[in-house]
Phi, psi and omega in degrees: 000315179298321179296321180296317179295321179297317180296316179297318179295322178296320178299318180297318179298318181297317180297316180296320178296321180295317179296315180298319180296319180297316180295322180292328181287320183273343179083177183300316181295317179294323178298320178296321179294321178298318180294319181296323181294334181276341183263142176289151177292155176254129179246126175289133178302130179299145178298325178228091185281052181220137177205161177256157176304135183093350181274144177271136180239136178248133178241144175236158181169214178206155178082018179289335185087166181267339177273126183301137172250228180220158168258137180246117180247102183050045178090344180277118180281129185233127174288144182282155170276323176214157185204131172215182182300330187235352181218149172207161176220154179209161177259129178291118183286164183297331184262012182287148180237155177294151179160257184229159179233134174217158178250127177249109179289169180297330178225144177093178184285160179282170178285172172291155181283143173237144178292143180209139182244131173260112181273125179212156172288123182257102181290167175301149180301147183253011178256113182290157000284142185280143174071013182285129179248125180233144175282149177290124180245341186073173182297332176302338173269202181291129179255129182279320179220145177218135172229155177218150173249013181090345178251322183224160167259132175243115187226152177251124173237146183066018179070332190235007183242120179261121180243142178239129178232133175281134180285127178246141187293309189233027179207169181302147180301143185269126179293133179247310184199161175219132181237126174269109189274163181263021178203162175276119185274135183246339182204151179229148170216137173251121177213137172050046176065025175228147176252124181255121182240127176240153180197203190282000176233359177148209185238138172236135179239126179241148169282129179300322179298323178295315181297323178294326182272357180092004177273126189240027177270131180291140177281334179200159180201154173228152179227179173089012178211154178252102190250130177256346182222146176217142169219148184222132181202168173291153175289117183296339179277343183077004182288328181250134173278179182071222187228152167264140183234131178239133179239127179258115180286129184285309181227154177301149176298151184307129181086003182238158173244019183257130173259142186233152163237120190248137183242136180228158170256126181244113179210140182055034180060031176234141184250125177239124179293138180252317182179167183221132170265124185232140176211157178281130184258150171291163186305322182256009186287141179221150173254154183234253187286162175218143179219140176262133177292127182283347187251343181207164182281087173219158175222152183233135185227132178256159179183181174224158173272316173225154185297315187262356183277167176268052185230037173283158186207168174227121181261141174247124182249136173271118180245028177308313171257102186295343178283340181222070177300143185226142176283126181243342182201144175233117181260115178282129183244011174065234179277350187270118177259129174281092186286330177219144186218150171206130178267123180231119181063237182257015182231148174254117178265132180230132171273128192257136165238149184216151180267003178245159180294138179169174181237026178287130183249314184222154167230139173246145180236143175277125180279126181281153177268140178061235181275357179291127185281165175296148178218148181298132184248317186202144173246125183250126183243162174268177180286143179281000000 
């Protein structure tokens, strides 16, 4: 026991000597810098914490450091326009969402969160059926979408209500939380202990642990797009840590004829835009599911030119350079629309919907290597 106390005391002495030596080597100014680097910066609450996309915002405070860091707006990482020890400015990006604002210096921990609102014109939702009103039923009623991580069920009922239930082995699932969302949700993905929800106004990201505990505040969010599909996966090249995120825009933004597939880097609960694939859409054209290739930098997007025509398709995008995604192949699928997709191993699994009579349920595609395009592998039907 005495030896243990002596050893613990010796460790404390060594640590104190090391700190003293470091401070003596760097001097008083350097010691102050070391202390500042360990403390989070302080941000003064803005007098008017509201801005529109494209507007410049100035923040004041202390401890920002002289090397520029980033501003984080509801998870969206934003490079500064100007940066000093006590002041910085940034431009609110087009995809920013209301929520929280924090400053992340080049070194050390980020500041505390401050509330911030992004004011934008919110058009009517672009995910049909339009104007549909449904009562909240929770998962015991009809569920529109369901995802699971093996611990919980995350489901959308009534298009706009997110419910979380813990899976129980021999008894009814245990209710955890319910969130009434501000958009109609079209797709869900669970990856790396986060739930990604997309809909007619953008993206919401929740921590699965928060939903299980009843906390319903989003960890990150994006706005300014109507997305029907989302996929999240590791970077197959290993060049980027965290996750790659792909969003498939369902309809062009109001007043535009451009359809987009948008790619982001998600790490430390922060979203950084990587690149966008954009093309001119026909008047009735829509995009649906999106899937990221797990073995190489490719993405697959389904869609139609017209709702009732035999002009459904599957696009293959080369994302080797994520800043400039490029279309490399278009697979015509006739009346069969790949409404939901997921790439597993060397195959792309698609859930099929069709406007003609039939019992086709799924199609699988063989994923090509390199420049080799995707090709139809198997059609799975139900019983007649």
